[in-house]
C-alpha positions in Angstrom: 93.3 117.9 83.9 94.1 114.3 84.4 96.6 112.9 81.9 98.4 109.5 81.4 101.9 109.4 81.2 103.1 107.8 77.5 105.8 105.2 78.9 102.5 103.9 81.0 100.0 103.6 78.2 103.1 102.0 75.9 103.8 99.4 78.8 100.6 98.9 79.0 100.3 98.0 75.7 103.4 95.7 75.4 101.7 93.9 78.0 98.8 93.5 76.7 100.1 92.5 74.2 102.1 89.7 75.4 99.7 88.4 77.5 97.6 88.2 74.3 100.8 86.0 72.2 100.7 83.6 75.9 97.1 83.2 75.4 97.3 81.8 72.1 99.6 79.3 72.9 98.3 78.5 76.6 94.8 79.5 77.3 96.2 79.4 81.5 99.3 82.4 80.4 99.6 84.9 83.4 102.3 87.4 82.9 101.9 88.4 86.2 102.7 85.5 87.1 105.6 84.6 85.0 106.9 88.3 85.9 106.0 87.4 89.9 109.7 85.5 90.3 111.4 88.5 89.1 109.1 91.0 91.7 109.6 89.0 94.5 113.5 89.1 94.0 113.7 92.6 93.4 111.9 93.7 95.8 113.6 91.1 98.4 117.6 92.4 97.4 116.8 95.8 96.4 117.6 98.9 99.0 115.7 101.7 97.9 113.3 103.2 99.9 110.8 102.4 97.0 111.4 99.1 97.4 111.6 98.3 101.0 107.5 100.4 100.9 106.7 98.5 98.2 107.9 94.9 99.6 106.0 96.6 103.3 102.6 97.3 101.1 102.8 93.7 100.3 103.6 91.9 103.0 101.8 93.8 105.3 98.9 95.5 103.5 97.9 99.0 102.6 100.6 101.5 102.8 99.3 103.9 106.3 99.4 100.4 107.9 101.7 101.1 111.3 104.0 97.8 110.1 105.3 97.7 114.0 101.5 96.7 115.3 100.4 95.1 112.1 100.3 91.4 111.1 102.4 89.7 108.5 100.2 87.9 105.9 101.6 84.7 105.4 100.7 83.4 102.3 101.8 86.7 100.1 105.3 86.0 102.9 105.4 82.1 101.2 104.0 83.3 97.1 107.2 85.5 98.1 109.8 83.2 98.3 108.6 80.6 96.1 108.9 83.1 94.0 112.7 84.1 95.2 113.7 80.9 95.0 112.2 79.8 91.3 113.9 83.0 89.7 116.9 82.3 87.8 118.9 84.9 86.3 
């Protein structure tokens, strides 16, 4: 039996609510775009194995690819760099 964890449902609901509030005042609003600078900083500075795996997946694509033979996606790398530089704590 498949069950969705409660925290996932609550987080999805919270993000949906925030997205709706943002869209009511700006039709081009995107919560993902707003969160991207924080995510970029977190992925580029966190030394945990989980963050490293997420960064590797973001830069090289699928998790099952061998990063030593894969070519990084330059547009994703540049986008993360832009996000990192625009982040203010």
